[in-house]
C-alpha positions as CSV (number, residue, x, y, z in Angstrom):
1,X,-0.6,29.6,21.2
2,X,1.3,29.4,18.0
3,X,4.9,28.8,16.7
4,X,6.1,30.5,13.5
5,X,9.3,29.0,12.0
6,X,10.2,30.3,8.6
7,X,7.2,29.8,6.3
8,X,5.4,27.3,8.6
9,X,3.0,28.2,11.3
10,X,2.4,25.5,13.9
11,X,-0.9,25.5,16.0
12,X,-0.8,23.0,18.9
13,X,-3.9,21.9,20.6
14,X,-6.2,22.0,22.4
15,X,-8.4,24.8,20.9
16,X,-10.2,25.6,17.7
17,X,-9.2,27.0,14.3
18,X,-11.6,28.5,11.8
19,X,-10.3,27.8,8.3
20,X,-11.5,30.1,5.5
21,X,-10.5,30.0,1.8
22,X,-10.5,32.4,-1.2
23,X,-12.4,35.6,-0.3
24,X,-11.3,37.3,-3.5
25,X,-12.2,40.8,-2.5
26,X,-15.7,39.9,-1.2
27,X,-16.1,42.3,1.7
28,X,-19.6,41.0,2.7
29,X,-18.2,37.5,3.1
30,X,-15.2,38.8,5.0
31,X,-17.5,40.6,7.4
32,X,-19.4,37.3,8.0
33,X,-16.1,35.6,8.8
34,X,-15.1,38.3,11.2
35,X,-18.5,38.1,13.0
36,X,-18.2,34.4,13.4
37,X,-14.6,34.6,14.6
38,X,-15.6,37.3,17.2
39,X,-18.2,34.9,18.6
40,X,-15.6,32.1,18.8
41,X,-14.5,32.4,22.4
42,X,-14.1,36.2,21.9
43,X,-11.4,35.7,19.2
44,X,-9.5,33.2,21.3
45,X,-9.8,30.6,18.6
46,X,-7.5,30.8,15.6
47,X,-8.7,32.2,12.2
48,X,-6.7,30.9,9.2
49,X,-7.3,32.6,5.8
50,X,-5.7,30.4,3.2
51,X,-4.7,33.2,0.8
52,X,-6.4,34.8,-2.2
53,X,-8.2,37.4,-0.1
54,X,-7.6,39.9,-2.9
55,X,-8.7,40.2,-6.6
56,X,-12.5,40.1,-7.3
57,X,-13.8,39.2,-10.8
58,X,-14.5,42.8,-11.6
59,X,-13.5,46.2,-10.2
60,X,-17.1,47.2,-9.4
61,X,-17.3,44.8,-6.5
62,X,-13.7,44.5,-5.6
63,X,-13.0,45.4,-2.0
64,X,-9.5,44.0,-2.0
65,X,-8.0,47.2,-0.4
66,X,-10.5,47.3,2.5
67,X,-9.8,43.7,3.2
68,X,-6.0,44.1,3.0
69,X,-6.1,47.0,5.4
70,X,-8.2,45.0,7.9
71,X,-6.1,41.9,7.5
72,X,-3.0,43.9,8.3
73,X,-4.7,45.4,11.3
74,X,-6.0,42.1,12.7
75,X,-2.7,40.4,12.1
76,X,-1.0,43.0,14.2
77,X,-3.6,43.1,17.0
78,X,-4.4,39.4,17.5
79,X,-2.0,36.5,17.6
80,X,-4.9,34.2,16.6
81,X,-5.4,35.8,13.2
82,X,-3.4,34.0,10.5
83,X,-3.5,35.0,6.8
84,X,-1.5,32.7,4.5
85,X,0.0,33.4,1.1
86,X,-2.1,32.6,-2.0
87,X,-1.3,32.6,-5.7
88,X,-2.9,36.0,-6.1
89,X,-0.8,37.6,-3.4
90,X,2.2,35.8,-5.0
91,X,1.3,37.4,-8.3
92,X,1.4,40.8,-6.7
93,X,4.8,40.1,-5.2
94,X,6.3,38.7,-8.5
95,X,4.4,41.1,-10.8
96,X,3.6,38.1,-13.0
97,X,0.3,38.7,-14.7
98,X,-2.6,36.6,-13.5
99,X,-6.0,36.3,-15.1
100,X,-9.3,35.3,-13.6
101,X,-12.3,34.9,-15.9
102,X,-10.3,36.6,-18.7
103,X,-9.7,39.6,-16.5
104,X,-6.1,40.9,-15.9
105,X,-6.1,40.9,-12.1
106,X,-2.8,42.8,-11.7
107,X,-4.0,45.7,-13.9
108,X,-7.4,45.8,-12.0
109,X,-5.6,45.9,-8.7
110,X,-3.2,48.7,-9.8
111,X,-6.2,50.8,-11.0
112,X,-7.9,50.2,-7.7
113,X,-4.8,51.4,-5.9
114,X,-4.6,54.5,-8.1
115,X,-8.3,55.4,-7.4
116,X,-8.0,54.9,-3.7
117,X,-4.5,56.4,-3.1
118,X,-4.0,58.7,-6.2
119,X,-0.9,60.4,-4.7
120,X,0.6,57.4,-2.9
121,X,-0.5,54.3,-4.8
122,X,3.1,53.1,-5.5
123,X,4.0,53.4,-1.8
124,X,0.8,51.4,-0.8
125,X,1.7,48.8,-3.4
126,X,5.1,48.4,-1.9
127,X,3.6,48.2,1.6
128,X,1.3,45.4,0.5
129,X,4.1,43.5,-1.2
130,X,6.1,43.7,1.9
131,X,3.2,42.4,3.9
132,X,2.5,39.5,1.5
133,X,6.2,38.5,1.7
134,X,5.8,38.3,5.5
135,X,3.0,35.8,5.3
136,X,3.5,32.1,6.1
137,X,2.8,29.6,3.4
138,X,1.3,26.8,5.5
139,X,-0.1,25.7,8.8
140,X,0.6,22.4,10.6
141,X,-1.6,21.6,13.5
142,X,-0.6,19.6,16.6
143,X,-3.2,16.9,15.6
144,X,-1.8,16.4,12.1
145,X,-3.7,18.7,9.7
146,X,-1.7,20.5,7.0
147,X,-3.3,23.7,5.7
148,X,-2.2,25.7,2.6
149,X,-3.6,27.5,-0.4
150,X,-3.3,24.5,-2.6
151,X,-1.0,21.4,-3.1
152,X,0.3,18.9,-2.5
153,X,4.0,19.3,-3.4
154,X,7.0,17.1,-3.8
155,X,9.1,17.5,-0.6
156,X,11.6,15.5,1.3
157,X,10.3,16.6,4.7
158,X,8.9,19.5,6.7
159,X,12.2,21.4,6.4
160,X,11.3,22.0,2.8
161,X,8.2,24.0,3.9
162,X,10.0,25.9,6.7
163,X,12.7,27.2,4.4
164,X,10.4,27.5,1.3
165,X,10.5,31.2,0.3
166,X,14.2,31.4,1.2
167,X,14.6,29.8,-2.2
168,X,12.8,32.7,-3.8
169,X,9.3,33.3,-5.2
170,X,10.2,32.3,-8.7
171,X,11.6,29.0,-10.1
172,X,10.5,27.4,-6.9
173,X,8.5,24.1,-7.7
174,X,7.4,23.4,-4.2
175,X,6.1,26.9,-3.7
176,X,4.4,26.7,-7.1
177,X,2.6,23.5,-6.2
178,X,1.4,24.8,-2.8
179,X,-0.1,27.9,-4.4
180,X,-1.2,26.7,-7.9
181,X,-1.7,22.9,-8.1
182,X,-5.2,21.6,-8.9
183,X,-4.5,18.0,-9.9
184,X,-4.8,16.4,-6.5
185,X,-3.7,12.8,-6.9
186,X,-4.5,10.7,-3.8
187,X,-1.2,8.8,-3.9
188,X,0.7,12.1,-4.1
189,X,-1.4,13.6,-1.3
190,X,-0.6,10.7,1.0
191,X,3.1,10.7,0.1
192,X,3.2,14.5,0.9
193,X,1.3,14.0,4.2
194,X,3.7,11.3,5.3
195,X,6.7,13.4,4.7
196,X,5.4,16.4,6.6
197,X,4.0,14.3,9.5
198,X,0.3,14.9,8.9
199,X,-2.8,12.8,8.3
200,X,-5.0,15.2,6.4
201,X,-4.7,18.3,4.2
202,X,-7.0,21.3,3.8
203,X,-6.8,23.7,0.8
204,X,-8.8,26.2,-1.2
205,X,-7.9,27.5,-4.7
206,X,-10.1,25.0,-6.7
207,X,-13.7,26.3,-6.8
208,X,-16.1,23.6,-5.6
209,X,-19.7,23.5,-4.4
210,X,-19.0,24.0,-0.7
211,X,-16.5,21.3,-0.2
212,X,-15.0,18.2,-1.8
213,X,-13.2,15.4,0.0
214,X,-10.6,13.5,-2.1
215,X,-9.2,10.9,0.1
216,X,-7.2,12.8,2.8
217,X,-7.5,16.1,1.0
218,X,-10.4,18.5,1.8
219,X,-11.1,21.3,-0.6
220,X,-13.1,24.2,0.7
221,X,-14.9,27.1,-1.0
222,X,-15.7,29.8,1.6
223,X,-16.6,32.6,-0.8
224,X,-15.6,32.2,-4.4
225,X,-16.8,28.8,-5.5
226,X,-19.5,26.9,-7.4
227,X,-22.4,27.3,-5.0
228,X,-22.5,26.7,-1.3
229,X,-20.0,28.5,1.0
230,X,-18.4,26.7,3.9
231,X,-15.6,26.9,6.5
232,X,-13.9,24.4,8.7
233,X,-14.4,24.6,12.5
234,X,-11.3,22.6,13.3
235,X,-11.0,21.0,16.7
236,X,-7.3,21.1,17.5
237,X,-7.7,18.6,20.3
238,X,-9.4,15.9,18.3
239,X,-7.5,12.9,17.0
240,X,-7.4,13.1,13.2
241,X,-6.6,9.9,11.4
242,X,-7.8,10.8,7.9
243,X,-9.5,13.4,5.8
244,X,-12.9,11.8,6.7
245,X,-12.5,12.9,10.3
246,X,-12.8,16.5,9.1
247,X,-16.2,16.2,7.5
248,X,-18.1,16.6,10.8
249,X,-16.3,19.9,11.3
250,X,-17.5,21.5,8.1
251,X,-19.9,24.4,8.7
252,X,-22.1,26.2,6.1
253,X,-22.3,30.0,6.0
254,X,-25.9,31.2,6.5
């Protein structure tokens, strides 16, 4: 079961949620994720992709289009499949140039579209932009875990998340922080969690060796990172009091 209100997806318990971060056009890793998800009670557990499933380091191994096409398909077919907005999808929406390892990701993506859909690449780009604009920005679970691409952000309450993109994709400080922020200060994380009614936060965006726990903030690297690759097998029925309660739910990809 799920509840979508504006830009916030709520997942009540009990049940499980597989949380995966930053695939960046890696089709092999995406296939591993789908295989694990298929085994998870026959796709009855939730799969949360925390954004940035597009844009590889170079065009030679960039399978962004195959991944987008499948993400759109699974989003339509299964109500347990939940892609979120990342800063690279945001860059496609806003057309603001984004670089990764000195590579112009917007240009690479456009060239990939032209190669794949030579006579209809502009229409496909518009289709993808519309899809990205439909994506929620964050998940809040019934047991108090907040999941987003990055963060935290300065908010007054959960309503700021629900109505987030209604304020636009540009000149939106809260959205910017939830998609781009890397300076995760423990005090600010705790203030944010208190205001959104949660006890722990899970993000991607910042490359780490598998995972890094900073107080009540858990950073995961599922594909693009600094070594090991992990995902979170989140028990939605378990009482979560702090970020440390999530460590036992971290799983390493084989």
